[in-house]
N, CA, C and O atoms as a DFTB+ gen file, in Angstrom:
300 C
 N C O
     1  1       1.968      18.793      22.595
     2  2       2.039      18.301      21.121
     3  2       1.972      16.542      22.017
     4  3       2.624      16.062      22.944
     5  1       1.124      16.151      21.368
     6  2       1.371      14.763      21.488
     7  2       1.369      13.602      20.547
     8  3       0.860      14.012      19.503
     9  1       1.644      12.554      20.448
    10  2       2.214      11.594      19.505
    11  2       0.629      10.704      19.214
    12  3       0.259       9.749      19.898
    13  1      -0.107      11.268      18.096
    14  2      -1.103      10.603      17.705
    15  2      -1.378       8.668      17.914
    16  3      -2.441       8.055      18.018
    17  1      -0.100       8.208      17.913
    18  2       0.036       6.634      18.038
    19  2       0.369       6.131      19.556
    20  3      -0.243       5.192      20.065
    21  1       1.201       6.710      20.095
    22  2       1.655       6.404      21.798
    23  2       1.869       7.128      22.440
    24  3       2.796       6.944      23.229
    25  1       1.025       8.530      22.463
    26  2       0.950       9.492      23.183
    27  2       2.537       9.991      23.662
    28  3       2.699      10.307      24.841
    29  1       3.492      10.038      22.868
    30  2       4.471      10.702      23.788
    31  2       4.851      11.955      23.413
    32  3       5.078      12.098      22.211
    33  1       4.999      13.046      24.234
    34  2       5.358      14.139      23.901
    35  2       6.767      14.955      23.329
    36  3       6.874      16.146      23.039
    37  1       7.887      13.779      23.271
    38  2       9.293      14.110      22.694
    39  2       9.413      14.094      21.096
    40  3       9.339      12.969      20.602
    41  1       9.555      14.973      20.372
    42  2       9.621      14.731      19.270
    43  2      11.243      15.502      18.574
    44  3      12.185      16.141      19.045
    45  1      10.932      15.099      17.539
    46  2      12.631      15.688      16.943
    47  2      12.299      16.379      15.465
    48  3      11.633      15.598      14.786
    49  1      12.583      17.629      14.785
    50  2      12.652      17.632      14.044
    51  2      13.651      16.942      12.695
    52  3      14.871      16.793      12.619
    53  1      12.715      16.666      11.871
    54  2      13.508      16.069      10.790
    55  2      12.810      16.545       9.367
    56  3      12.022      17.491       9.359
    57  1      13.080      15.980       8.428
    58  2      12.943      16.099       6.887
    59  2      13.002      14.818       6.820
    60  3      13.817      14.017       7.279
    61  1      11.478      14.612       5.825
    62  2      11.168      13.101       5.508
    63  2      10.662      12.962       4.126
    64  3      10.240      14.034       3.693
    65  1      10.572      11.939       3.273
    66  2      10.303      11.526       2.349
    67  2       8.756      10.962       2.590
    68  3       8.524      10.527       3.718
    69  1       7.805      10.941       1.724
    70  2       6.356      10.561       1.718
    71  2       5.626      10.096       0.110
    72  3       5.372      10.795      -0.871
    73  1       5.503       9.120       0.275
    74  2       4.311       8.397      -0.622
    75  2       3.663       9.028      -0.741
    76  3       3.688       9.632       0.331
    77  1       2.527       9.714      -1.664
    78  2       0.888      10.369      -1.616
    79  2       0.174       9.702      -2.913
    80  3       0.777       9.911      -3.966
    81  1      -0.785       9.081      -2.988
    82  2      -1.531       8.943      -3.974
    83  2      -2.595       9.622      -4.487
    84  3      -3.639       9.912      -3.903
    85  1      -2.226       9.899      -5.794
    86  2      -3.627      11.334      -6.232
    87  2      -3.730      11.092      -7.418
    88  3      -2.841      10.947      -8.257
    89  1      -4.839      11.042      -7.519
    90  2      -5.811      10.641      -8.668
    91  2      -5.680       9.606      -9.477
    92  3      -6.122       9.557     -10.625
    93  1      -4.850       8.432      -8.703
    94  2      -4.605       7.051      -9.004
    95  2      -3.156       6.780      -9.299
    96  3      -2.673       5.648      -9.339
    97  1      -2.344       8.152      -9.550
    98  2      -1.036       8.150      -9.514
    99  2      -0.076       8.027      -7.746
   100  3      -0.534       8.392      -6.663
   101  1       1.108       7.495      -7.970
   102  2       2.011       7.725      -7.083
   103  2       2.582       9.038      -7.073
   104  3       2.423       9.672      -8.116
   105  1       3.273       9.655      -6.051
   106  2       3.805      10.825      -6.353
   107  2       4.594      10.879      -4.908
   108  3       4.067      10.773      -3.800
   109  1       5.642      11.023      -5.128
   110  2       6.841      10.962      -3.772
   111  2       7.293      12.628      -3.572
   112  3       7.941      13.291      -4.381
   113  1       6.838      13.012      -2.461
   114  2       7.468      14.493      -2.042
   115  2       8.944      14.228      -1.164
   116  3       8.963      13.233      -0.439
   117  1       9.717      14.779      -1.200
   118  2      11.201      14.428      -0.419
   119  2      11.237      15.903       0.307
   120  3      10.468      16.730      -0.184
   121  1      11.982      16.297       1.338
   122  2      12.461      17.087       2.145
   123  2      11.009      18.189       2.846
   124  3      10.646      19.363       2.911
   125  1      10.634      16.899       3.219
   126  2       8.812      17.835       3.995
   127  2       9.453      17.642       5.459
   128  3       9.949      16.605       5.901
   129  1       9.276      19.373       6.358
   130  2       9.530      19.608       7.217
   131  2       8.338      18.609       8.298
   132  3       7.138      18.476       8.058
   133  1       8.968      18.110       9.292
   134  2       7.923      17.291      10.196
   135  2       8.571      16.723      11.330
   136  3       9.741      16.342      11.367
   137  1       7.460      16.682      12.557
   138  2       8.143      16.186      13.623
   139  2       7.907      14.802      13.874
   140  3       6.855      14.173      13.760
   141  1       9.031      14.421      14.229
   142  2       9.138      12.957      14.653
   143  2       9.253      12.169      16.118
   144  3       9.978      12.314      17.103
   145  1       8.428      11.479      15.847
   146  2       8.067      11.195      17.611
   147  2       9.528      10.231      18.125
   148  3      10.000       9.274      17.511
   149  1       9.964      10.745      19.251
   150  2      11.367      10.001      19.665
   151  2      11.154       8.460      20.173
   152  3      12.012       7.605      20.393
   153  1       9.459       8.371      20.308
   154  2       9.636       6.794      20.922
   155  2       9.355       5.697      19.561
   156  3      10.069       4.752      19.225
   157  1       7.888       6.243      18.832
   158  2       7.608       5.436      17.813
   159  2       8.077       5.786      16.154
   160  3       8.037       5.042      15.174
   161  1       8.462       7.007      16.252
   162  2       9.084       7.274      15.011
   163  2       7.967       7.787      14.399
   164  3       8.518       8.382      13.473
   165  1       6.410       8.048      14.205
   166  2       5.436       8.365      13.687
   167  2       6.133       9.703      13.410
   168  3       6.903      10.154      14.258
   169  1       5.933      10.266      12.423
   170  2       6.083      11.839      11.446
   171  2       4.682      12.681      11.477
   172  3       3.870      12.491      10.572
   173  1       4.481      13.350      12.231
   174  2       3.325      15.002      11.779
   175  2       3.782      15.611      10.715
   176  3       4.985      15.643      10.457
   177  1       3.265      15.924      10.296
   178  2       3.293      17.139       9.125
   179  2       2.203      18.186       9.103
   180  3       1.018      17.947       8.873
   181  1       2.736      19.398       9.370
   182  2       1.858      20.210       9.494
   183  2       0.894      20.946       8.582
   184  3       1.216      21.020       7.396
   185  1      -0.366      21.559       9.017
   186  2      -1.632      21.605       8.063
   187  2      -1.279      22.342       6.762
   188  3      -1.794      22.236       5.649
   189  1       0.258      23.522       7.410
   190  2       0.149      24.252       6.106
   191  2       1.422      23.481       5.225
   192  3       1.893      23.940       4.184
   193  1       1.718      22.626       5.670
   194  2       2.957      22.028       4.674
   195  2       1.831      20.826       3.952
   196  3       2.145      20.576       2.788
   197  1       0.980      20.299       4.297
   198  2      -0.103      19.610       3.709
   199  2      -0.588      20.088       2.465
   200  3      -0.637      19.579       1.345
   201  1      -0.964      21.274       2.959
   202  2      -1.780      22.040       2.278
   203  2      -0.905      22.964       0.976
   204  3      -1.513      23.322      -0.032
   205  1       0.403      23.232       1.158
   206  2       1.504      22.933      -0.128
   207  2       1.674      21.551      -0.688
   208  3       1.103      21.415      -1.770
   209  1       2.264      20.558      -0.274
   210  2       2.103      19.584      -0.828
   211  2       1.093      19.035      -1.895
   212  3       1.526      18.602      -2.963
   213  1      -0.119      19.047      -1.643
   214  2      -1.767      19.375      -2.082
   215  2      -1.087      20.266      -3.643
   216  3      -0.755      19.860      -4.756
   217  1      -1.109      21.206      -3.188
   218  2      -1.047      22.371      -4.374
   219  2      -0.203      22.067      -5.028
   220  3      -0.703      22.003      -6.152
   221  1       1.447      21.661      -5.133
   222  2       2.338      21.429      -5.499
   223  2       2.114      19.839      -6.387
   224  3       2.586      19.522      -7.478
   225  1       1.290      19.097      -5.532
   226  2       0.773      17.835      -6.790
   227  2       0.149      17.779      -7.485
   228  3       0.190      16.843      -8.283
   229  1      -1.122      19.127      -7.588
   230  2      -1.912      19.122      -8.713
   231  2      -1.698      20.724      -9.220
   232  3      -2.402      21.730      -9.306
   233  1      -0.387      20.371      -9.485
   234  2      -0.106      21.253     -10.931
   235  2       0.426      22.676     -10.729
   236  3       0.649      23.320     -11.754
   237  1       0.656      23.241      -9.559
   238  2       1.368      24.346      -9.351
   239  2       2.894      24.019      -9.388
   240  3       3.540      24.996      -9.770
   241  1       3.632      22.953      -9.108
   242  2       5.359      22.639      -9.445
   243  2       5.182      21.877     -10.464
   244  3       4.189      21.586     -11.130
   245  1       6.392      21.555     -10.509
   246  2       6.757      20.316     -11.831
   247  2       7.593      19.238     -10.918
   248  3       8.043      19.747      -9.891
   249  1       7.831      18.100     -11.064
   250  2       8.154      17.390     -10.610
   251  2       9.804      17.934     -10.983
   252  3      10.064      18.494     -12.048
   253  1      10.987      17.622      -9.759
   254  2      12.606      17.449      -9.638
   255  2      13.103      16.286     -10.746
   256  3      14.213      16.381     -11.270
   257  1      12.273      15.285     -11.027
   258  2      12.746      14.327     -11.467
   259  2      11.412      12.972     -11.478
   260  3      10.428      12.884     -10.743
   261  1      11.815      12.144     -12.484
   262  2      10.838      11.020     -12.422
   263  2      11.497       9.627     -11.961
   264  3      12.706       9.402     -11.907
   265  1      10.265       8.576     -11.580
   266  2      11.461       7.271     -10.616
   267  2      10.640       6.785     -10.921
   268  3       9.541       7.329     -10.815
   269  1      10.775       5.562     -11.434
   270  2       9.807       3.930     -11.432
   271  2       9.972       3.437     -10.092
   272  3      11.104       3.296      -9.629
   273  1       8.543       3.059      -9.174
   274  2       8.305       2.481      -8.322
   275  2       7.283       1.109      -8.537
   276  3       6.319       0.976      -9.289
   277  1       7.931       0.101      -7.513
   278  2       7.481      -1.082      -7.289
   279  2       6.714      -0.978      -6.285
   280  3       7.088      -0.464      -5.231
   281  1       5.443      -1.492      -6.492
   282  2       4.412      -1.431      -5.418
   283  2       3.446      -3.023      -5.210
   284  3       2.689      -3.589      -5.999
   285  1       3.723      -3.256      -4.308
   286  2       3.369      -4.606      -3.536
   287  2       2.035      -4.189      -2.595
   288  3       1.847      -3.400      -1.669
   289  1       1.016      -5.386      -3.522
   290  2      -0.202      -5.516      -2.091
   291  2       0.069      -6.364      -1.089
   292  3       0.681      -7.394      -1.372
   293  1      -0.394      -6.069       0.513
   294  2       0.111      -7.171       1.256
   295  2      -0.925      -7.951       1.080
   296  3      -2.029      -7.413       0.994
   297  1      -0.811      -9.430       0.982
   298  2      -1.877     -10.020       1.091
   299  2      -1.545     -11.331       1.462
   300  3      -2.432     -12.164       1.645
């Protein structure tokens, strides 16, 4: 496996949090297993876990909590 950003082949397993936009709403998923590049920090999530997140966010699970989130436009 090589990093899609820097080409490095050294990774560490971590649990990460990611924000996704789904139908105009933002959701955060915490504790996602990911391979994180040791050089640049780019996280890679397996296809199986991406599919699990998709199903979860589209109604198969209920959120564990709700948080307000500030959104900034880069301009």
